[in-house]
VOBA-1610 file (N, C-alpha, C; in pm, whole numbers, padded with zeros to 5 digits, always signed):
BEGIN
Met-18475-00908+08764Met-18510-00980+08848Met-18488-00922+09002Arg-18355-00971+09016Arg-18312-00979+09151Arg-18269-00866+09202Phe-18276-00742+09110Phe-18293-00589+09166Phe-18403-00575+09253Ala-18547-00586+09156Ala-18663-00553+09187Ala-18725-00643+09353Leu-18668-00747+09303Leu-18685-00834+09469Leu-18661-00776+09569Ile-18475-00759+09540Ile-18415-00673+09715Ile-18495-00529+09683Ala-18486-00441+09613Ala-18556-00343+09665Ala-18734-00361+09776Leu-18818-00492+09711Leu-18932-00469+09789Leu-18925-00520+09931Ala-18818-00612+09881Ala-18796-00676+10007Ala-18725-00600+10161Met-18656-00488+10119Met-18596-00372+10153Met-18677-00282+10227Ala-18790-00293+10110Ala-18884-00166+10189Ala-19022-00269+10252Leu-19018-00339+10232Leu-19109-00410+10331Leu-19033-00382+10466Ala-18914-00483+10471Ala-18853-00470+10586Ala-18866-00346+10672Gly-18818-00234+10580Gly-18837-00084+10619Gly-18957-00070+10716Cys-19070-00115+10653Cys-19188-00120+10706Cys-19270-00173+10845Gly-19145-00245+10847Gly-19136-00371+11018Gly-19231-00493+10991Val-19230-00552+10837Val-19253-00650+10810Val-19142-00752+10866Glu-19195-00868+10971Glu-19102-00901+11042Glu-19041-01020+10968Asp-19097-01075+10845Asp-19087-01191+10798Asp-19040-01155+10638Ala-19002-01049+10613Ala-18959-00979+10467Ala-18808-01030+10443Ala-18798-01140+10402Ala-18670-01213+10368Ala-18552-01108+10266Ile-18470-01072+10337Ile-18373-00961+10287Ile-18272-01092+10188Pro-18268-01139+10049Pro-18161-01168+10034Pro-17962-01121+10086Glu-17939-01233+10078Glu-17779-01219+10135Glu-17674-01118+10106Asn-17627-01033+10099Asn-17567-00898+10012Asn-17662-00792+09987Ala-17773-00835+09982Ala-17883-00717+09925Ala-17876-00629+09951Ala-17817-00574+10082Ala-17794-00402+10089Ala-17675-00330+10006Ser-17556-00436+09968Ser-17464-00367+09906Ser-17472-00400+09763Ala-17550-00533+09724Ala-17614-00516+09571Ala-17700-00420+09547Ala-17811-00395+09628Ala-17893-00235+09582Ala-17830-00141+09588Glu-17686-00126+09665Glu-17615-00002+09665Glu-17560+00000+09537Gln-17512-00102+09478Gln-17446-00076+09337Gln-17472+00001+09189Glu-17376+00048+09164Glu-17468+00160+09080Glu-17465+00037+08917Val-17594+00069+08870Val-17637+00001+08788Val-17600+00075+08660Ile-17566-00020+08566Ile-17472+00048+08461Ile-17519-00048+08320Leu-17626+00000+08200Leu-17662-00041+08064Leu-17560-00023+07946Val-17517-00097+07924Val-17409-00121+07786Val-17460-00185+07697Thr-17521-00146+07579Thr-17572-00154+07456Thr-17412-00236+07360Gly-17476-00318+07324Gly-17355-00365+07257Gly-17219-00403+07323Ser-17275-00505+07403Ser-17147-00516+07499Ser-17092-00675+07527Thr-17100-00696+07390Thr-17067-00846+07359Thr-16929-00894+07298Ala-16855-00775+07219Ala-16757-00750+07137Ala-16699-00610+07143Gly-16560-00595+07114Gly-16535-00433+07087Gly-16541-00369+07194Leu-16563-00242+07158Leu-16560-00132+07280Leu-16650-00174+07380Gly-16745-00195+07322Gly-16820-00231+07442Gly-16825-00352+07563Arg-16771-00484+07486Arg-16703-00575+07592Arg-16624-00516+07704Glu-16528-00446+07646Glu-16402-00356+07756Glu-16461-00280+07829Leu-16542-00204+07803Leu-16606-00082+07905Leu-16692-00158+08004Ala-16761-00236+07916Ala-16857-00355+08032Ala-16739-00404+08161Leu-16646-00474+08084Leu-16527-00540+08222Leu-16479-00425+08277Arg-16434-00332+08185Arg-16381-00202+08323Arg-16491-00141+08373Leu-16570-00143+08404Leu-16673-00047+08465Leu-16747-00160+08587Ala-16756-00292+08539Ala-16760-00387+08639Ala-16629-00402+08735Ser-16526-00385+08724Ser-16413-00456+08777Ser-16384-00259+08866Thr-16548-00211+08867Thr-16507-00067+08943Thr-16594-00110+09089Gly-16662-00229+09086Gly-16767-00280+09158Gly-16942-00273+09091Ala-16975-00194+08983Ala-17092-00141+08939Ala-17123-00343+08855His-17284-00299+08866His-17368-00440+08865His-17357-00373+08664Val-17394-00461+08596Val-17321-00415+08395Val-17471-00489+08382Ile-17566-00471+08348Ile-17652-00469+08189Ile-17529-00538+08140Val-17512-00696+08027Val-17441-00703+07884Val-17528-00717+07827His-17578-00595+07715His-17668-00641+07622His-17634-00683+07474Gly-17661-00759+07352Gly-17613-00821+07265Gly-17715-00891+07166Arg-17667-00933+07073Arg-17747-01014+07019Arg-17748-01175+07017Asp-17607-01229+07056Asp-17522-01340+07077Asp-17550-01415+07186Glu-17623-01510+07186Glu-17631-01527+07341Glu-17508-01586+07394Ala-17390-01678+07372Ala-17299-01704+07382Ala-17163-01613+07407Arg-17202-01504+07351Arg-17105-01392+07312Arg-17136-01340+07481Ala-17280-01313+07513Ala-17349-01227+07602Ala-17279-01308+07756Met-17309-01479+07762Met-17238-01528+07823Met-17115-01511+07905Glu-17001-01520+07798Glu-16917-01543+07792Glu-16825-01392+07870Val-16907-01291+07810Val-16857-01146+07953Val-16912-01159+08063Val-17061-01196+08079Val-17119-01180+08211Val-17028-01290+08290Ala-16981-01426+08239Ala-16871-01533+08327Ala-16734-01412+08363Ala-16703-01335+08254Ala-16584-01322+08317Ala-16569-01216+08397Ile-16686-01108+08397Ile-16724-00981+08501Ile-16756-01075+08675Glu-16768-01156+08660Glu-16813-01271+08762Glu-16703-01309+08846Ala-16593-01387+08757Ala-16488-01429+08759Ala-16351-01300+08834Glu-16372-01181+08780Glu-16296-01087+08839Glu-16361-01085+08959Gly-16402-01047+09003Gly-16498-01070+09147Gly-16542-00926+09140Ser-16514-00819+09127Ser-16536-00728+09182Ser-16683-00652+09163Gly-16737-00666+09044Gly-16888-00634+09007Gly-16957-00762+08961Ser-17083-00727+08925Ser-17183-00808+08902Ser-17240-00806+08783Ala-17340-00897+08673Ala-17390-00909+08539Ala-17505-00983+08528Glu-17555-00929+08451Glu-17668-01015+08363Glu-17679-00987+08196Tyr-17733-01062+08159Tyr-17743-01036+08058Tyr-17849-01052+07964His-17933-00991+07869His-18047-00957+07833His-17998-00926+07657Leu-18085-00999+07604Leu-18101-01045+07429Leu-18133-00879+07339Ala-18160-00851+07274Ala-18208-00777+07160Ala-18165-00773+07043Asp-18213-00804+06923Asp-18167-00766+06788Asp-18228-00551+06748Phe-18143-00486+06719Phe-18172-00370+06771Phe-18205-00290+06606Ala-18202-00391+06488Ala-18279-00409+06395Ala-18438-00431+06346Ser-18438-00482+06480Ser-18621-00491+06552Ser-18683-00451+06685Leu-18741-00257+06585Leu-18774-00238+06704Leu-18892-00281+06832Ala-18938-00390+06810Ala-19016-00429+06885Ala-18926-00562+06969Glu-18839-00575+06956Glu-18712-00630+07024Glu-18658-00518+07144Val-18635-00406+07051Val-18594-00345+07162Val-18682-00265+07293Gln-18845-00253+07257Gln-18928-00230+07321Gln-18918-00391+07408Ala-18932-00487+07375Ala-18917-00563+07412Ala-18844-00618+07573Leu-18686-00534+07516Leu-18554-00539+07591Leu-18589-00429+07709Ala-18622-00326+07679Ala-18674-00189+07775Ala-18802-00250+07828His-18860-00309+07832His-18975-00351+07912His-18942-00436+08039Arg-18811-00521+07952Arg-18750-00666+08113Arg-18679-00607+08209Ile-18615-00505+08126Ile-18502-00366+08217Ile-18629-00316+08347Arg-18717-00319+08310Arg-18760-00228+08366Arg-18903-00302+08490Glu-18888-00423+08427Glu-18977-00539+08527Glu-18814-00523+08608Asp-18736-00548+08606Asp-18597-00613+08700Asp-18543-00487+08710Tyr-18530-00417+08736Tyr-18443-00302+08797Tyr-18532-00168+08834Pro-18502-00104+08976Pro-18588+00023+09019Pro-18548+00161+08988Arg-18399+00149+08894Arg-18347+00203+08877Arg-18206+00200+08786Ile-18202+00318+08712Ile-18059+00261+08624Ile-18001+00391+08669Asp-17835+00348+08650Asp-17718+00512+08687Asp-17667+00526+08530Val-17654+00443+08484Val-17576+00497+08318Val-17632+00406+08273Leu-17654+00480+08116Leu-17704+00420+08032Leu-17627+00413+07891Val-17542+00328+07822Val-17447+00389+07734Val-17475+00328+07607Asn-17527+00404+07530Asn-17553+00347+07388Asn-17453+00322+07299Asn-17416+00255+07316Asn-17280+00158+07206Asn-17301+00063+07103Ala-17447+00014+07102Ala-17504-00052+06994Ala-17456+00013+06880Gly-17386-00100+06785Gly-17372-00011+06644Gly-17373-00076+06500Val-17375-00042+06397Val-17337-00113+06291Val-17262+00030+06204Gly-17150-00051+06150Gly-17059+00015+06076Gly-17033+00070+05983Pro-17009+00162+05888Pro-16984+00180+05760Pro-17043+00058+05649Gly-17003-00044+05720Gly-17015-00206+05626Gly-16861-00211+05505Ala-16856-00299+05452Ala-16826-00366+05361Ala-16800-00278+05244Pro-16723-00205+05146Pro-16732-00124+05037Pro-16816-00198+04964Gly-16943-00127+04884Gly-17023-00156+04769Gly-17166-00244+04816His-17145-00227+04949His-17252-00353+04980His-17403-00264+04976Glu-17501-00386+04976Glu-17636-00306+04934Glu-17685-00239+05064Arg-17756-00137+05013Arg-17838-00077+05131Arg-17999-00184+05192Val-17979-00188+05305Val-18054-00294+05396Val-18186-00148+05450Val-18295-00222+05432Val-18400-00154+05511Val-18481-00263+05635Thr-18474-00243+05731Thr-18481-00276+05861Thr-18688-00314+05813Gln-18724-00461+05925Gln-18813-00496+05881Gln-18965-00345+05927Asp-18900-00268+05986Asp-18932-00161+06035Asp-19002-00051+05958Gly-18937-00087+05811Gly-18915+00045+05684Gly-18793+00149+05706His-18707+00097+05827His-18574+00192+05810His-18513+00183+05763Glu-18382+00274+05691Glu-18233+00222+05635Glu-18191+00168+05789Leu-18097+00046+05766Leu-18069+00003+05873Leu-17979+00057+05974Arg-17888+00136+05929Arg-17791+00215+06020Arg-17861+00342+06088Phe-17945+00420+06050Phe-18016+00503+06070Phe-18087+00403+06174Gln-18172+00314+06172Gln-18204+00267+06306Gln-18149+00180+06423Val-18043+00091+06325Val-17979+00029+06476Val-17877+00160+06534Asn-17812+00212+06461Asn-17719+00334+06580Asn-17808+00444+06621Tyr-17940+00473+06558Tyr-18012+00585+06652Tyr-18078+00541+06671Leu-18237+00525+06569Leu-18326+00531+06642Leu-18382+00388+06783Ala-18302+00306+06753Ala-18300+00198+06843Ala-18285+00249+06972Gly-18168+00324+07001Gly-18153+00390+07149Gly-18211+00474+07153Tyr-18288+00544+07043Tyr-18386+00616+07072Tyr-18497+00589+07149Leu-18565+00519+07128Leu-18614+00432+07185Leu-18605+00378+07324Leu-18486+00330+07307Leu-18430+00265+07458Leu-18452+00388+07513Thr-18348+00461+07586Thr-18327+00552+07626Thr-18464+00665+07644Arg-18537+00664+07553Arg-18682+00709+07592Arg-18778+00647+07722Ser-18753+00500+07650Ser-18816+00413+07807Ser-18778+00379+07904Leu-18617+00418+07882Leu-18548+00364+08028Leu-18540+00538+08094Leu-18576+00614+08056Leu-18581+00744+08131Leu-18663+00753+08301Pro-18793+00678+08313Pro-18899+00692+08476Pro-18685+00620+08461Leu-18683+00520+08457Leu-18553+00450+08571Leu-18428+00525+08550Leu-18340+00586+08484Leu-18261+00712+08491Leu-18315+00852+08581Arg-18457+00870+08583Arg-18481+00968+08636Arg-18443+00940+08807Gln-18493+00788+08854Gln-18456+00763+08982Gln-18373+00727+09025Gly-18277+00685+08895Gly-18072+00660+08925Gly-18038+00835+08913Ala-18114+00903+08953Ala-18036+01050+08936Ala-17925+01073+09065Pro-17805+01156+09035Pro-17756+01164+08949Pro-17725+01019+08858Ala-17769+01066+08717Ala-17736+00991+08616Ala-17715+00973+08500Arg-17657+00958+08408Arg-17600+01011+08273Arg-17659+00886+08177Ile-17627+00960+08056Ile-17665+00874+07924Ile-17559+00923+07839Val-17503+00823+07796Val-17358+00809+07716Val-17399+00790+07581Asn-17366+00876+07454Asn-17405+00828+07375Asn-17247+00809+07282Val-17250+00689+07207Val-17099+00644+07188Val-17146+00682+07015Thr-17081+00786+06951Thr-17089+00847+06817Thr-16990+00836+06716Ser-16942+00947+06650Ser-16802+00898+06558Ser-16786+01013+06555Arg-16677+01035+06495Arg-16646+01189+06393Arg-16673+01170+06260Asn-16698+01056+06239Asn-16744+01098+06096Asn-16930+01124+06100Gln-16915+01288+06078Gln-17056+01321+06116Gln-17108+01380+05938Gln-17216+01322+05915Gln-17290+01367+05779Gln-17422+01426+05782Pro-17443+01540+05713Pro-17574+01630+05762Pro-17704+01541+05711Leu-17811+01559+05815Leu-17902+01463+05782Leu-18017+01530+05677Asp-18075+01476+05568Asp-18181+01492+05484Asp-18292+01420+05532Phe-18407+01544+05597Phe-18508+01489+05634Phe-18637+01470+05559Gly-18559+01449+05429Gly-18650+01448+05291Gly-18645+01313+05298Asp-18506+01234+05307Asp-18490+01102+05268Asp-18379+01055+05392Leu-18442+00997+05504Leu-18400+00946+05592Leu-18385+00816+05598Arg-18464+00752+05505Arg-18469+00600+05452Arg-18345+00574+05337Met-18339+00698+05315Met-18163+00746+05196Met-18246+00598+05040Asp-18351+00679+04994Asp-18366+00590+04885Asp-18342+00678+04756Arg-18290+00821+04770Arg-18220+00830+04647Arg-18110+00823+04631Glu-18027+00832+04744Glu-17901+00814+04758Glu-17825+00694+04897Tyr-17754+00634+04867Tyr-17710+00530+04931Tyr-17588+00493+04917Ser-17483+00535+05021Ser-17353+00483+05075Ser-17337+00430+05214Gly-17247+00345+05259Gly-17239+00284+05377Gly-17172+00427+05499Gly-17095+00474+05401Gly-16998+00579+05491Gly-17082+00657+05480Leu-17217+00725+05441Leu-17294+00843+05441Leu-17396+00822+05535Ala-17449+00654+05550Ala-17558+00627+05627Ala-17491+00584+05766Tyr-17357+00589+05772Tyr-17309+00579+05894Tyr-17315+00739+05983Gly-17241+00802+05851Gly-17235+00930+05944Gly-17327+01011+05993Arg-17502+00971+05902Arg-17545+01107+05913Arg-17645+00979+06061Ser-17647+00906+06076Ser-17629+00766+06190Ser-17603+00845+06318Lys-17475+00843+06300Lys-17414+00932+06402Lys-17430+01111+06417Leu-17451+01133+06369Leu-17483+01299+06416Leu-17634+01347+06459Ala-17692+01180+06418Ala-17845+01198+06447Ala-17812+01183+06598Gln-17747+01040+06669Gln-17693+01055+06797Gln-17683+01181+06857Ile-17606+01257+06796Ile-17558+01383+06855Ile-17651+01467+06905Leu-17736+01495+06786Leu-17854+01614+06808Leu-17967+01605+06895Phe-17961+01405+06893Phe-18019+01355+06985Phe-17987+01371+07157Thr-17843+01395+07159Thr-17783+01399+07294Thr-17814+01551+07329Met-17830+01656+07273Met-17833+01759+07305Met-17988+01818+07310Asp-18092+01722+07247Asp-18206+01782+07312Asp-18227+01757+07396Leu-18186+01596+07442Leu-18196+01555+07567Leu-18152+01668+07727Ala-18009+01714+07666Ala-17955+01767+07791Ala-18033+01907+07783Glu-18127+01958+07687Glu-18212+02077+07727Glu-18326+02016+07760Glu-18396+01938+07749Glu-18498+01868+07823Glu-18522+01815+07930Leu-18380+01741+07954Leu-18338+01697+08086Leu-18259+01767+08233Glu-18282+01916+08157Glu-18220+01986+08241Glu-18267+02016+08384Gly-18221+02026+08510Gly-18262+01965+08639Gly-18326+01923+08708Ser-18320+01804+08603Ser-18324+01665+08646Ser-18219+01555+08703Gly-18153+01603+08722Gly-18032+01532+08759Gly-17994+01379+08659Val-18043+01439+08567Val-18003+01291+08422Val-17932+01426+08321Asp-17835+01374+08297Asp-17743+01412+08209Asp-17679+01328+08045Ala-17660+01424+07968Ala-17649+01383+07835Ala-17476+01392+07753Phe-17471+01262+07678Phe-17351+01350+07623Phe-17325+01237+07526Ala-17238+01268+07442Ala-17236+01201+07317Ala-17042+01192+07318Val-17020+01109+07286Val-16823+01094+07283Val-16802+01027+07151His-16666+01083+07089His-16612+00983+06978His-16522+00945+07038Pro-16465+00788+07066Pro-16414+00741+07195Pro-16211+00738+07078Ala-16256+00716+06985Ala-16120+00690+06941Ala-16115+00683+06770Pro-15977+00712+06700Pro-16000+00665+06560Pro-16005+00533+06511Ala-16089+00471+06406Ala-16038+00346+06352Ala-16010+00238+06450Met-16031+00214+06546Met-16001+00132+06705Met-16010-00059+06610Asp-15943-00081+06704Asp-15912-00277+06580Asp-15999-00350+06644Thr-16171-00320+06587Thr-16278-00386+06606Thr-16305-00467+06478Glu-16428-00548+06482Glu-16469-00600+06349Glu-16540-00463+06278Leu-16574-00413+06341Leu-16681-00290+06275Leu-16572-00203+06182Val-16442-00180+06226Val-16327-00122+06118Val-16315-00212+06025Arg-16285-00347+06084Arg-16225-00412+05998Arg-16293-00476+05882Glu-16438-00482+05903Glu-16513-00529+05834Glu-16482-00432+05679Thr-16457-00284+05719Thr-16507-00182+05598Thr-16357-00213+05493Gly-16261-00305+05560Gly-16108-00348+05469Gly-16016-00255+05487Gly-16068-00130+05645Gly-15945-00070+05656Gly-15886-00071+05728Gln-15787+00007+05803Gln-15644-00060+05894Gln-15648-00015+05997Pro-15662-00064+06127Pro-15708-00006+06210Pro-15595+00087+06274Gln-15644+00198+06352Gln-15555+00288+06383Gln-15521+00308+06531Thr-15601+00239+06643Thr-15540+00240+06760Thr-15637+00096+06819Pro-15547+00119+06967Pro-15630+00010+07024Pro-15754-00023+07097Val-15844-00097+07118Val-15984-00048+07180Val-15991+00044+07302Ser-15844+00004+07360Ser-15833+00053+07535Ser-15855+00202+07504Glu-15784+00253+07389Glu-15775+00425+07381Glu-15932+00464+07406Gly-15991+00403+07293Gly-16152+00384+07334Gly-16227+00390+07446Val-16216+00274+07475Val-16224+00240+07636Val-16189+00367+07748Glu-16101+00407+07710Glu-16039+00530+07827Glu-16115+00670+07783Ala-16182+00675+07629Ala-16218+00805+07652Ala-16371+00821+07705Val-16461+00695+07673Val-16590+00673+07701Val-16580+00666+07855Tyr-16518+00604+07953Tyr-16477+00604+08063Tyr-16492+00732+08142Arg-16414+00792+08061Arg-16401+00940+08152Arg-16504+00981+08149Val-16588+00971+08014Val-16734+01061+08056Val-16841+00987+08149Val-16813+00864+08099Val-16919+00778+08241Val-16916+00815+08352Thr-16760+00856+08434Thr-16745+00897+08558Thr-16642+00990+08595Gly-16637+01076+08467Gly-16612+01221+08542Gly-16652+01278+08621Ser-16609+01381+08675Ser-16689+01467+08744Ser-16684+01662+08693Gly-16818+01716+08695Gly-16781+01847+08621Gly-16860+01888+08516Leu-16849+01766+08413Leu-16916+01751+08275Leu-17008+01859+08283Glu-17023+01926+08171Glu-17162+02006+08100Glu-17218+01908+08034Ser-17345+01876+08076Ser-17457+01791+08013Ser-17514+01859+07866Gly-17483+01774+07736Gly-17535+01802+07589Gly-17378+01809+07565Thr-17213+01802+07600Thr-17131+01809+07614Thr-17099+01715+07449Phe-17060+01731+07341Phe-16970+01642+07276Phe-16845+01659+07308Phe-16822+01487+07303Phe-16627+01489+07343Phe-16550+01446+07220Phe-16467+01514+07165Phe-16421+01434+07080Phe-16266+01345+07121Glu-16263+01183+07146Glu-16186+01167+07276Glu-16169+01205+07389Leu-16097+01237+07447Leu-16073+01320+07584Leu-16106+01438+07605Glu-16167+01502+07482Glu-16164+01654+07507Glu-16283+01714+07447Pro-16392+01809+07488Pro-16466+01867+07444Pro-16458+01929+07280Ala-16518+01902+07222Ala-16515+01965+07098Ala-16634+02028+07048Arg-16636+02070+06923Arg-16739+02064+06821Arg-16783+02036+06758Ala-16887+01988+06725Ala-17015+01895+06677Ala-17035+01965+06534His-17089+01865+06410His-17129+01931+06295His-17217+02022+06371Glu-17275+02180+06290Glu-17325+02274+06264Glu-17466+02207+06318Gln-17517+02111+06232Gln-17628+02105+06202Gln-17688+02058+06374Ala-17586+02035+06450Ala-17595+01969+06588Ala-17692+02101+06653Tyr-17635+02215+06652Tyr-17656+02302+06742Tyr-17791+02376+06657Asp-17901+02348+06543Asp-17968+02374+06470Asp-18084+02333+06564Pro-18138+02459+06639Pro-18274+02380+06715Pro-18396+02310+06611Glu-18430+02383+06497Glu-18496+02334+06428Glu-18448+02186+06364Ala-18340+02158+06311Ala-18309+02038+06275Ala-18361+01955+06385Arg-18299+01983+06520Arg-18320+01911+06663Arg-18457+01882+06631Arg-18533+01992+06633Arg-18711+01957+06603Arg-18754+01845+06528Gln-18701+01870+06414Gln-18739+01771+06297Gln-18728+01638+06332Leu-18600+01594+06367Leu-18523+01498+06402Leu-18613+01418+06513Arg-18629+01520+06628Arg-18738+01437+06728Arg-18863+01409+06722Glu-18944+01460+06628Glu-19097+01496+06570Glu-19079+01358+06480Leu-18976+01333+06372Leu-18995+01229+06323Leu-18947+01133+06372Ser-18887+01119+06458Ser-18847+01003+06577Ser-18951+00950+06672Asp-19045+01035+06706Asp-19136+01010+06814Asp-19251+00949+06725Ala-19271+01012+06582Ala-19350+00967+06524Ala-19332+00748+06437Phe-19193+00765+06471Phe-19151+00650+06404Phe-19160+00519+06505Val-19121+00565+06632Val-19114+00443+06740Val-19290+00467+06818Ala-19352+00547+06757Ala-19513+00565+06881Ala-19535+00436+06886Glu-19560+00336+06782Glu-19627+00218+06805Glu-19549+00155+06924Phe-19426+00163+06942Phe-19347+00092+07019Phe-19324+00157+07166Ser-19346+00317+07192Ser-19318+00365+07287Ser-19391+00378+07434Gly-19572+00383+07396Gly-19653+00354+07494Gly-19640+00500+07530Gly-19630+00621+07462Gly-19622+00741+07509Gly-19613+00804+07590Leu-19432+00720+07631Leu-19370+00782+07750Leu-19302+00934+07735Arg-19324+00974+07625Arg-19314+01127+07612Arg-19376+01183+07743
//
């Protein structure tokens, strides 16, 4: 809400309205880069939010746990370079994703960068398949479909922020999508579900790059680092291979780097070839149409 009020006050002042009260430091606040990092209360997302705020950006912190979210905001404010506020939403509920997008559209006139980082890992070995209240396999919804809905809902703000960026944090684990069984009713493993959700993010990235060409909004996908030292990795029972700082560096480079080609998949610090299904226009069309149908109740016809 602070940014919306600042924008209104500055607009009134520019029109000669004498009593338009512009909050102290409004000009500098309005000029801050606005970055939304989903899943930014722990792991990679948390460290990325702190890194971006240290450059002077205003970071919208997202998570499910209010205490964790408040701690990240406090850490950003204590560092003193940037600013932050938090918004809560559980991505296992598309209604909560819709509500999150609505609050952000009310509070901000633009977004400069959206980092879709929130996700669920492969899970503990032998865990059971979970279907969300919306009827989707959990990993497909949290890792991909929620970000799809959020991104589409916030595209008007990203267009306002152009040049702007959408960065999807994906994985080297990419498994081809079975469009006849996206709920994984016929076969299920956490690793397979995770890999399919991560490839879906890459198909979406390439679709966005084509759709938004010439708009000033670019889209990228990045695999940050192998088996970072995070809760997501430790839950699988695997041994962490790299520090979170390596993953942060890879994502930060995509968020801030110049001369990057929209639609690129980055394997850590370098452009790379994703799974072949990502380059299949028919596969991207099927995923797009199914995704639009899945979120239609919540999207408000924003396409």
